[in-house]
C-alpha positions in Angstrom: 161.9 114.1 -16.7 159.4 113.9 -19.5 155.8 115.0 -18.7 152.5 115.7 -20.4 151.3 119.3 -20.6 148.2 120.9 -22.0 148.5 124.3 -23.5 144.9 124.8 -24.6 142.0 122.9 -26.1 143.4 120.0 -28.2 147.0 121.1 -27.6 148.8 118.3 -25.7 152.6 118.1 -25.7 155.2 115.9 -24.0 158.1 118.0 -22.8 161.1 117.9 -20.5 160.8 119.6 -17.1 162.7 119.4 -13.8 162.3 116.3 -11.7 160.1 116.6 -8.6 161.8 116.7 -5.3 160.9 116.0 -1.6 159.3 119.2 -0.2 157.8 117.9 3.0 158.8 115.1 5.3 155.5 113.4 4.5 156.3 113.3 0.7 157.4 110.5 -1.5 158.7 110.5 -5.0 157.3 107.8 -7.3 158.7 106.6 -10.6 155.6 105.9 -12.7 155.3 102.5 -14.5 151.6 102.8 -15.6 149.3 105.8 -16.0 146.4 106.5 -18.2 144.1 109.1 -19.8 140.8 109.7 -18.0 137.5 110.7 -19.5 137.6 113.8 -17.2 140.9 114.8 -18.9 138.8 115.4 -22.1 136.9 118.3 -20.4 139.9 120.6 -20.6 140.9 119.0 -23.9 137.7 120.5 -25.2 137.7 123.9 -23.7 140.9 124.9 -21.9 141.8 128.5 -22.8 145.2 128.9 -24.5 147.9 129.4 -21.9 151.6 130.3 -22.1 152.6 127.8 -19.4 151.4 124.3 -20.0 149.3 122.6 -17.4 150.5 119.2 -16.2 148.0 116.4 -16.7 147.1 113.0 -15.2 145.7 111.8 -11.9 145.9 107.9 -12.1 149.2 106.0 -11.7 151.0 103.0 -10.4 154.7 103.3 -9.7 157.8 102.4 -7.7 158.8 104.5 -4.6 162.1 106.2 -5.4 162.5 108.5 -2.3 160.6 109.0 0.9 160.5 111.9 3.4 161.7 111.4 6.9 158.2 111.0 8.3 156.9 108.4 5.8 156.3 105.1 7.6 153.9 102.9 5.6 155.8 102.5 2.3 159.5 102.2 1.5 161.9 102.6 -1.4 161.3 99.9 -4.0 157.6 99.3 -3.2 155.2 99.1 -6.1 152.3 101.3 -5.1 149.0 102.6 -6.3 147.7 106.1 -5.4 144.2 107.4 -5.1 143.5 110.3 -7.4 143.3 112.5 -4.4 146.0 112.8 -1.7 144.9 112.9 1.9 146.2 112.3 5.4 143.7 109.4 5.9 143.5 110.2 9.6 141.2 113.2 9.9 137.5 112.9 10.9 136.4 112.9 7.3 138.9 110.2 6.2 138.0 108.1 9.2 134.4 108.3 8.0 135.4 107.1 4.6 135.1 110.5 2.9 138.8 111.1 1.9 137.9 113.5 -0.8 136.8 115.9 2.0 140.0 115.5 4.0 141.0 118.7 5.8 144.3 118.4 3.9 143.0 117.1 0.6 144.5 117.8 -2.8 144.1 116.3 -6.3 146.8 115.0 -8.6 147.3 116.6 -12.0 150.8 115.5 -12.9 150.7 111.7 -13.3 151.2 111.5 -17.1 154.9 111.8 -16.5 158.0 109.8 -15.5 158.1 110.9 -11.9 155.6 112.4 -9.5 155.7 113.9 -6.0 153.1 112.4 -3.7 152.2 114.6 -0.7 150.9 112.8 2.4 152.3 109.5 1.2 151.2 107.5 4.2 147.6 108.4 3.6 147.7 108.2 -0.2 149.9 105.3 -1.3 149.0 101.6 -1.0 151.7 99.0 -1.5 150.8 96.2 -4.0 151.9 92.6 -3.6 153.0 92.1 -7.2 156.0 92.9 -9.4 156.3 95.6 -12.1 155.8 93.0 -14.8 152.6 91.6 -13.5 149.7 91.1 -15.9 147.4 92.6 -13.2 148.8 96.1 -13.5 146.0 97.4 -15.8 143.3 96.2 -13.3 145.3 97.5 -10.4 145.6 100.9 -12.0 141.8 101.2 -12.1 141.9 101.3 -8.3 143.4 104.8 -8.7 140.1 106.2 -10.0 137.6 104.5 -12.4 136.9 101.3 -10.5 136.6 103.1 -7.2 134.5 105.8 -8.8 132.1 103.2 -10.4 131.9 101.4 -7.0 131.2 104.7 -5.2 128.3 105.3 -7.6 126.8 102.0 -6.6 127.5 102.4 -2.9 126.0 105.8 -2.7 122.8 104.4 -4.4 122.8 101.7 -1.8 122.7 99.0 -4.4 121.9 95.7 -2.8 120.9 92.1 -3.5 118.1 91.8 -6.1 118.0 95.5 -7.1 117.2 96.9 -10.5 119.8 99.5 -11.5 120.2 101.8 -14.5 123.6 103.1 -15.4 124.0 106.1 -17.7 127.2 106.2 -19.7 129.3 103.5 -21.4 132.7 105.1 -20.6 135.1 103.4 -18.2 133.4 104.7 -15.1 129.9 103.6 -16.3 131.1 100.1 -17.3 132.8 99.7 -13.9 129.6 101.0 -12.2 127.9 98.0 -14.0 130.6 95.7 -12.6 130.2 97.2 -9.1 126.4 96.9 -9.1 126.8 93.3 -10.1 129.2 92.7 -7.3 126.8 94.3 -4.8 124.0 91.9 -5.9 121.9 93.8 -8.5 119.7 91.4 -10.3 118.9 93.6 -13.3 121.3 96.2 -14.7 120.3 98.4 -17.6 123.2 100.1 -19.3 122.4 103.2 -21.3 125.0 103.5 -24.0 125.2 103.5 -27.8 128.7 102.2 -28.6 128.4 98.4 -29.2 132.0 97.5 -28.4 131.6 99.2 -25.0 128.1 97.9 -24.2 129.3 94.4 -25.1 131.9 94.8 -22.4 129.1 96.1 -20.2 127.2 92.9 -20.7 130.3 90.9 -19.8 130.5 92.9 -16.6 126.9 92.2 -15.7 124.5 94.4 -17.7 121.3 92.5 -18.5 119.8 95.1 -20.8 121.3 97.8 -23.1 119.4 100.9 -24.1 121.0 102.8 -27.0 118.3 105.5 -27.3 118.8 108.9 -25.8 116.6 111.8 -24.7 112.9 111.2 -24.5 113.1 108.0 -26.5 115.7 106.5 -24.1 113.6 107.6 -21.1 110.5 105.9 -22.5 112.4 102.7 -23.2 113.8 102.4 -19.7 110.5 103.3 -18.1 108.9 100.6 -20.2 111.5 98.0 -19.3 111.1 98.7 -15.6 107.4 99.3 -15.4 107.7 103.0 -14.5 111.4 103.7 -13.8 114.5 102.4 -12.2 114.7 102.6 -8.4 118.5 103.2 -8.6 120.2 105.3 -11.3 124.0 105.7 -11.6 125.0 108.7 -13.7 128.6 108.4 -14.9 128.8 111.1 -17.6 128.7 114.6 -16.0 126.9 116.5 -18.8 123.5 118.1 -18.3 121.6 115.8 -20.8 122.8 112.8 -18.7 121.3 114.4 -15.6 118.1 115.1 -17.3 118.0 111.5 -18.5 118.5 110.3 -14.9 115.6 112.5 -13.7 113.5 111.0 -16.4 114.2 107.4 -15.7 114.3 107.3 -11.9 111.3 105.7 -10.2 109.4 107.7 -7.5 111.1 107.2 -4.2 114.3 106.2 -6.0 117.9 107.5 -5.9 120.1 109.2 -8.5 123.8 108.7 -7.7 126.1 111.0 -9.7 129.8 110.4 -10.2 130.4 112.0 -13.6 132.1 115.3 -12.9 129.3 117.9 -13.5 130.0 120.3 -16.4 127.0 122.4 -15.3 125.9 124.3 -12.2 122.2 124.5 -12.6 119.7 121.6 -13.0 116.1 121.0 -11.9 115.6 119.9 -8.3 112.1 121.3 -7.7 108.7 119.8 -7.2 108.2 118.5 -10.7 111.6 116.9 -11.0 112.8 115.5 -7.7 110.9 116.9 -4.7 107.4 115.9 -5.6 108.5 112.3 -6.3 110.7 111.9 -3.2 113.8 111.4 -5.2 117.2 111.3 -3.4 120.1 113.0 -5.2 123.4 111.6 -4.1 127.0 111.0 -5.2 130.1 113.2 -5.5 133.9 112.8 -6.0 134.7 109.2 -5.1 136.9 108.6 -2.0 138.6 105.8 -3.8 141.2 105.5 -1.0 138.4 104.1 1.1 137.7 101.3 -1.3 141.1 100.1 -2.3 141.4 97.6 0.5 137.9 96.3 -0.3 138.4 96.0 -4.1 142.0 94.8 -4.2 141.4 91.1 -3.3 139.0 90.5 -6.1 141.6 91.7 -8.6 144.4 89.7 -7.0 142.4 86.4 -7.1 141.0 87.0 -10.6 137.4 87.3 -9.5 137.1 90.6 -11.5 139.1 92.1 -14.3 138.4 95.8 -14.4 141.5 96.4 -16.5 139.5 95.3 -19.6 138.4 98.9 -19.9 141.8 99.7 -21.3 141.7 99.0 -25.1 144.8 100.9 -26.3 148.3 101.3 -24.9 150.7 104.1 -25.8 154.1 105.2 -24.7 154.5 108.5 -22.8 155.7 110.2 -26.0 152.5 109.2 -27.8 150.1 110.5 -25.1 148.8 113.3 -27.4 147.7 110.6 -29.8 146.0 108.8 -26.9 144.0 112.0 -26.1 142.9 112.2 -29.8 141.9 108.5 -29.9 139.7 108.9 -26.8 138.2 112.1 -28.0 137.3 110.6 -31.3 135.8 107.5 -29.6 138.4 105.3 -31.2 139.5 104.2 -27.7 137.6 103.6 -24.5 140.5 104.2 -22.2 144.2 104.6 -23.0 146.9 103.0 -20.9 150.3 104.7 -20.7 153.2 102.2 -20.3 156.6 103.4 -19.3 
């Protein structure tokens, strides 16, 4: 099969490698029909040390089941399926509590920008989709693998509810879908902090009522002025330290910061002056998107929402290196890979 490998920062190649095979009776082999490049894929694209053996890339995919292990019961050959970006048994105590990314058997995909993929724990990971491989809904359905569920997780962990004021930091795909999710959950005012007009225009379409392009202290002052002292609920969808500092700066006393941007730092202020003294709740984490697929799928199928609008460029598998470059250069918001 052909697959995407990264050999170091900025060095993405598409090469031939052996097809995956069934290794456990709970496995499935899926032929991928749609995948994509994630904003989190750009972290190693910036700083992965040079390596002799390439690292397979990709964690979001929709595909057709080609083979199943003897114990797989919930999907069959020929099914079109979506997978969460983590694989899990979906039966342990953490999965039953809706925290699949803490499953006792959890693992995370990193091989989905390829023609085929092995899916461990297929019954707990794959969800059959009631559409065909030529459906116009595929881009939106693909967002269930990560970015839509992750944006929704940000809003859920912040307990966004009817009439709330919410600030979203970041105009990438997750941030924009956090806007959409906050709107779905009833937020009345949604302030999107982003400076790329094409993206923030989509954010307005998804439900943002205000856009703040300023950053740093200027951005903090603008949001605090708009909200009369700070936003009660802040969704941080970037993962870099300046975004965290911005969240601390704009959150209202007694409010909550919900982080879903993968943190690229280990240390940040949580003391009396930053969080403790103002009774701020710090929340969030890796999104258990498997828990949300059933909840979010109907709105896509009936056309109520169209999260697939975050894809603004489509490439073939062979052109995936160009997709990375386009996203890194901010020429594309999110790149879809069509097979």
